[in-house]
C-alpha positions in Angstrom: 54.3 70.5 60.6 58.0 69.9 61.1 59.2 71.1 64.5 62.4 72.6 63.0 60.3 74.7 60.5 58.2 76.0 63.4 61.3 76.9 65.3 62.8 78.6 62.3 59.5 80.5 61.8 59.8 81.8 65.4 63.4 83.0 64.7 62.2 84.6 61.5 59.4 86.4 63.4 61.9 87.7 65.8 64.0 89.0 63.0 61.0 90.7 61.3 60.0 92.2 64.6 63.6 93.6 64.9 63.3 95.0 61.4 60.0 96.7 62.3 61.7 98.2 65.4 64.5 99.4 63.2 62.1 101.0 60.7 60.3 102.8 63.5 63.6 104.1 65.1 67.0 104.1 63.4 65.7 104.1 59.8 64.4 107.6 60.5 68.0 109.0 60.8 70.7 109.3 58.2 73.2 107.5 60.4 70.7 104.7 60.9 70.0 104.3 57.2 73.8 104.3 56.5 74.1 101.1 58.7 70.9 99.3 57.9 70.5 95.6 57.9 71.6 94.0 54.6 68.2 92.6 53.8 66.5 95.9 54.3 69.2 97.5 52.1 68.4 95.0 49.3 64.7 95.8 49.7 65.3 99.5 49.7 67.4 99.1 46.5 64.7 97.2 44.8 62.2 99.8 45.9 64.4 102.6 44.4 64.1 100.9 41.0 60.3 100.7 41.5 60.3 104.3 42.6 62.1 105.4 39.4 59.9 103.2 37.3 56.9 105.0 38.8 58.2 108.3 37.3 58.3 106.7 33.9 54.9 104.9 34.3 53.1 108.0 35.6 55.0 110.5 33.5 52.4 110.9 30.8 49.8 112.2 33.4 51.3 115.6 33.9 54.1 117.1 35.9 52.6 116.9 39.3 51.7 113.2 38.9 55.2 112.6 37.4 56.8 113.8 40.6 54.3 111.9 42.7 54.6 108.8 40.5 57.7 107.3 42.2 56.2 107.3 45.6 52.8 106.3 44.2 54.4 103.2 42.6 56.0 102.3 45.9 52.5 102.1 47.4 50.6 100.8 44.4 52.8 97.8 43.6 52.8 96.3 47.1 49.0 97.0 47.3 48.5 95.2 44.1 50.6 92.3 45.4 48.4 92.2 48.5 45.3 92.0 46.3 46.7 89.4 43.9 48.3 87.1 46.5 45.5 87.3 49.1 43.5 85.1 46.7 45.9 82.3 47.7 45.4 82.7 51.4 45.9 85.0 54.4 49.5 83.8 55.0 50.5 85.9 52.0 49.7 89.0 54.0 52.9 88.4 56.0 55.2 89.4 53.1 53.0 91.7 51.1 51.6 93.7 54.0 55.1 94.1 55.4 56.5 95.2 52.0 53.7 97.8 51.8 54.6 99.0 55.3 58.3 99.2 54.6 57.6 101.2 51.5 55.3 103.6 53.3 58.0 104.2 56.0 60.6 104.7 53.1 58.3 107.3 51.4 57.6 109.0 54.7 61.4 109.7 55.1 61.5 111.1 51.6 58.4 113.3 52.3 59.9 114.5 55.6 63.1 115.5 53.9 61.4 117.9 51.5 62.1 121.1 53.4 65.8 120.1 54.0 66.8 118.1 50.9 69.5 116.2 52.8 68.8 112.7 51.4 71.2 111.7 48.6 69.4 111.4 45.3 70.3 109.3 42.3 72.3 112.1 40.7 73.4 115.6 41.6 71.1 117.1 39.0 68.0 115.2 40.3 65.1 117.1 41.6 63.8 116.2 45.1 60.2 115.0 44.2 58.5 116.1 47.4 60.3 119.4 47.6 59.0 120.1 44.1 55.5 118.9 45.1 55.2 121.0 48.2 56.7 124.1 46.5 54.2 123.5 43.6 51.2 123.4 46.0 52.7 126.3 47.9 52.9 124.8 51.4 56.2 123.3 52.5 54.7 123.2 56.0 52.6 120.2 55.0 55.8 118.0 54.7 56.0 117.1 58.4 52.3 116.2 58.9 52.0 114.3 55.7 55.3 112.5 56.5 53.9 111.6 59.9 50.7 110.2 58.6 52.5 108.1 56.0 55.0 106.9 58.6 52.2 105.8 61.0 50.3 104.0 58.2 53.6 102.2 57.4 54.1 101.1 61.0 50.5 99.9 61.2 51.0 97.9 58.0 54.3 96.4 59.4 52.6 95.6 62.7 49.7 94.0 60.9 52.1 91.7 59.0 53.8 90.8 62.3 50.4 90.1 63.9 49.3 87.9 61.0 52.7 86.1 61.2 52.3 85.6 65.0 48.8 84.3 64.5 49.8 81.6 62.0 52.9 80.8 64.0 50.8 80.3 67.1 48.5 78.0 65.2 51.5 76.0 63.8 53.1 75.8 67.2 50.0 74.4 68.8 49.5 71.9 65.9 53.1 70.8 66.1 54.0 70.8 69.8 50.6 70.3 71.4 48.6 68.0 69.0 46.6 66.4 71.7 45.2 69.7 72.8 43.8 70.2 69.4 41.3 67.4 69.5 
């Protein structure tokens, strides 16, 4: 493998580790999300379209599933990507598992905002999905624990992607820079 590619992969792994740290810390605050890295902003924007599409896709299954549909689609689509791309090898877990984790962290912020409704929605007349859901089931107190569980699952997914990337990077590094130790 080309040494420059391995070195670029090391740099990319550092950037992805930084994004993971950002998702675990600053992303949780309004101020942090207002100044997020451009790449994460692009992914968040794509995820917003996926979220809104989920309402359309799940809308025929009843009002509760309609409100859950956006967040469901944010989890279902990356999960399907993991399943589909995993057939071509474990390296695909780097991107797909990370995308799932990023979506879970994104959804956890939305869930945690249910009691407060501070997040900007796509329009002034939009209904906060998770506020409606927790009001519908009659327990707004569930917002924080559900948000925490989804957040932790998201971080585990992101960490898994970073670990998979580190594993393949280590193998590529050894193969490229220490070929005689591979015999």
